N, C-alpha and C positions, 0 to 999 in steps of 0.2 A: 660305187659308195654301197647300191644296194646290195653286192654279194661277201659284202664283209660280216664277221660278225660285232655287236657291240663292242663302243672301245675299249674296256679293258684289254680284251682279246684282243684286238687290234694295233695297239698298241705293243704289244709282246711278241708278234708274228717275229719268227725265225730265232725264237732264243730260247731256251731253257732257263728253270726259275725253282727256286727251291721254295717259295710262297705263290702263295694266288690267290687273289681276291679275299673269299672271309676266311680263308687256311693262311694265317697271319701269325710272323715269331711274336709279337710281344703277347698276343694271345695265349699262344703253347705256353710262351712264358709262365703267363698267369695262372694257368690249369693246370699246366701238367698233364696233358690227357695219356692215360696209362696204355701202356703197349706201343707207344709211338715216341720217334725220336726226330727230332730238326733234319735229317738227313733221310726220314722213312720215305719222302715222295721227291718224284722229279715230276715238273710238270715241262711237256715238248711241246715247242707251238711250231706250227708249220709255217710258211712264208704267206700263207693267205688268214692266220689268227688259230688256226682248229686245233685242237688238241689232239693229233697224230701223227705219227714219222714218217708221211708220205706227201707232199706237195703236191696237190690240186692237180697243178700241171702234168705232175709224173701220171697220174692216174690213168690206166685203162677203162677202157669201156665194159660196162658188164658186174662192175663192184658192188658190194654189199654198201646200202648209204641208211648210217643210224644220223636221228636228228631228235631233240629233246635241247632239257634246260641242264644247271649244273650236273642234272644225277646222269644223264646221257656223258658231259664230257668227265665228270667222274672228279669234281671237288673233293678235296680230303682223304683222297682213297690215287693210288696208281691207275693208269690207264686199265693197266691190264688184271686192275680188281674190280674195274667197272661192267654191268650188267652187259653193255653193249658186247665189250671185249669177250665174254665169256659164251654170249650166244654166236657170237662168230665163230668160237673157237669150234663150237658146237654143230653149227647148223650152217656155217658160213660157205660160201661159193666168190670167188675171186677175191677183191683187194679189199679191204676193210678202211670205208672210207666214216670218219667221226665229226660230223656238224652241231655236237652241241656246244650249248652257247652258255658259259654261266651268266644266272641271271633270264634265261629265255623265255622268250612266251608261245603262243599261237601262231601270234602279228608275225614273229623272229621267224619261225618253223616255213609259214609260206613266205612269206618274202625270199628264205633263203634257198627254198626249194623252186622257186620260183626263177631266180638267178642259175642257179646249180646245175636241175638236172638236164637240161638240154647240151651244158657241158659235158656233164659226167654221163650222161646217159647210163644209170646203174640197172643193174639187170633186178634189182629189190630193193623197197625203202621198208624202214621199219622206226617207226616213228612211233617216242612215249612220249606224252601229251604232258606238257611244261606245267605245273602249278598253277592254279587258277589267280583270280585276282592280281594279274599282271596285264599292261599292256605297254606296246614298241612306241618311240616318237625318235621322227629322222627331221635333226634341224639340219640348217647348212652345210655344217665339219662333224657334224655329233650325231651318235644312234644311241640311246640310253632306254629301259627298262624302267617304266614305275610300279613300283611292286609294295607290298607290306613294308620294306627295309628304307624303302625315302620316307617313310612318318618322322616328325620330330623325336615320337615317342622312341622308335626304334634308334634314329641319332644319337640320341640320349644318352642311350643303354650302352652305345659304341663310345661313348665320350666325345662324340665331336661338336664342335661349337655351334647356335645356332648362325643360320647364315639367311640371305633372302633368298639365295638356290633353294636353301631348304623349304622353307615356310613356302616357294612354290611349288613345290613339288610334292610337299604333303598336303596342300589344297587340292592339286592336281589327281594325287592318287584317291583321296578321300570323298572328293564333289566328283568326280569322271570317270574314274577306274574302276574300283572297288562295288559301286551301286553293280545288286541280284540283275536286274534286266539288263543294264549296259553288258555283265561279263556275259551273258545266253546270248544276246546276237553278236557280240562279236565272237563268241565262237563258234555260234553258227554260221557265221560269214565265214569264216576261216577253213572249218571241216569242209563247207562245202566247196572252197577254191582250192584248197588241199586236192580233195579227192579229183578236183576236174582236173589238175597238175601231173596226178600222178593215175592218172587212165591208163596209160603208155607200160604203166610198172606194177610189179606185182609187191601189191601195199599189203604192211600188216600196220597195223595201229593198237594202239593199247590207251584208253584213260588213264588219270594219272594216279599212281599206288595210294592208299591211306594217307594221309598225314601223321602218323601217331609214331611213338620208340621203338615199338619192333622193327619199324624200316629206316630210323633217323638218330644220330647223336652218337655215333658209334667211328665217325671220319673223323681226321685229326684236328680239323677243326671244330671240334664238339659239335653239331650242329647236321653235317648232312651225313647220308648213309656212310658204314664202315666196310670193307670188303663181305664178313658174311651176311652181311643185311643186303647188298648185292645180290646176294643168290638167292636171296626174297626177292627182292625187285625181279630178278629174270622168270624163277616161278611166277610170279603176276605178270608181268606179260605174255610169258605164253601161254596161260590161265586163261586168259580175257582177249585179248589178239584178235583182232575182227574178218580175217583172211582163213586160211585152209588153217585147221588146230595143229598143234606141234607138243610135241610130245613133254610133259612136265618137268622141269630141271630134278626136282625132288624125288 
């Protein structure tokens, strides 16, 4: 369980999908996003539920490992249009491993690195910090992340009915996940653990890019980054990553 992504991806392992998570057909029909069609995107999930074309059991040692949230996974665009894939085409060594998780948080990154680094032994690790104000929770047979999308206000916008589970998740987020002090401490613990886990690897780490329209809302789902905006995210990454400087993409 500790090595798998959240349930939304795990449930689709080994499949190809036309729609995924916030990139939904009914939303497309309602909004008719310019420049996109219903067959624009293919989501390919490997046997472990990650968006990549190689099963992790088949990967060779020395791969480049990319990890983060839905922007590393590439929600709303094809994998080939993501900042991570583009980075690997320019600067990559070895195989491309994408452990991005839709809705993921720093808890997710820490958990997956602890599980997969000993198995994969990558040559380099590239982390684009997930969006803030999220925390991961592991139940007996479930993994989910609490974040802004679990609030009742967000559920109402999506047309979801109020349920006891939604009320619980709303309270979980508003009372325990989102307070600034809680976020600062949780981030510090995760960063320290990530640095320890990656001490034998070449780690590049960048904070999350600005949450502004310059970077967002051009993907097919109308919220995440579009292909051109992934170029901007790549430029952000190579401009602020904390290991040896890389040349700017632009």
